[in-house]
C-alpha positions in Angstrom: -24.9 22.8 -11.1 -28.6 22.2 -10.9 -31.2 24.7 -9.9 -31.9 24.7 -6.2 -35.1 23.5 -4.7 -36.7 24.8 -1.6 -35.8 21.6 0.3 -32.1 22.3 -0.3 -32.2 25.5 1.7 -34.5 24.0 4.4 -32.1 21.0 4.9 -29.2 23.4 5.1 -30.9 25.6 7.7 -31.7 22.6 9.9 -28.3 21.0 9.7 -26.6 20.9 13.2 -23.2 22.0 11.8 -24.9 25.1 10.2 -26.6 25.8 13.5 -23.2 25.6 15.3 -21.4 27.6 12.6 -23.4 29.5 9.9 -20.2 29.8 7.7 -20.7 26.1 7.0 -24.0 26.7 5.1 -22.4 27.5 1.7 -20.4 24.3 1.7 -23.4 22.2 2.5 -25.7 24.0 0.1 -23.3 23.9 -2.8 -22.6 20.2 -2.1 -26.4 19.6 -2.7 -26.6 21.5 -6.0 -23.2 20.9 -7.6 -23.6 17.7 -9.6 -20.0 17.3 -10.7 -16.6 18.9 -10.4 -14.2 17.7 -13.1 -14.0 13.9 -12.6 -15.7 14.0 -9.2 -19.4 13.0 -9.3 -19.9 12.7 -5.5 -19.7 16.2 -4.1 -19.6 16.5 -0.3 -19.2 19.4 2.0 -15.7 18.2 2.7 -14.9 18.4 -1.1 -16.3 21.9 -1.2 -14.2 22.8 1.8 -11.0 21.7 0.0 -11.6 24.2 -2.8 -9.5 27.4 -3.1 -11.5 30.4 -1.7 -11.7 32.0 -5.1 -13.2 28.8 -6.6 -15.7 28.6 -3.8 -16.6 32.3 -4.3 -17.1 31.6 -8.0 -19.5 28.7 -7.3 -21.4 30.8 -4.7 -21.8 33.6 -7.3 -22.9 31.1 -10.0 -25.5 29.7 -7.5 -26.9 33.1 -6.8 -27.1 34.0 -10.5 -28.7 30.7 -11.5 -31.3 30.8 -8.8 -32.2 34.5 -9.1 -35.6 35.4 -10.6 -33.9 36.9 -13.7 -31.9 33.8 -14.5 -28.4 33.9 -16.0 -27.2 35.2 -19.3 -23.7 34.2 -20.4 -21.6 34.3 -23.5 -20.3 31.1 -25.1 -17.7 30.7 -27.9 -17.8 28.2 -30.6 -14.6 26.1 -30.3 -14.4 25.8 -34.1 -15.1 29.3 -35.5 -14.6 31.3 -32.2 -17.9 33.2 -32.9 -19.6 34.3 -29.7 -23.2 33.9 -28.8 -25.3 34.5 -25.7 -27.6 32.0 -24.0 -30.1 32.7 -21.2 -30.8 30.2 -18.5 -34.1 31.0 -16.9 -35.0 30.0 -13.4 -38.7 29.5 -12.7 -40.8 32.6 -13.0 -44.5 32.7 -12.4 -46.7 33.9 -15.3 -48.9 35.9 -12.8 
């Protein structure tokens, strides 16, 4: 998943399907920012709509955490030694 750009949300808000049914917005928005799902590299709203609800909720939560002003801190584990370490992914923050 990549960080969202302003145009991503603008396009979603102007989409006729979203204007007809606001519940379609997460499918369209996630299809714009998710760059791959397993072997799939073309992610469409239809692909997102086929996900289990729990998987879609996970991606929505990840989207919100990645694109929040504080960024995302998560724990990773080394596959060789199993030692854990934390990494912080920062979204853009102004220095002012």
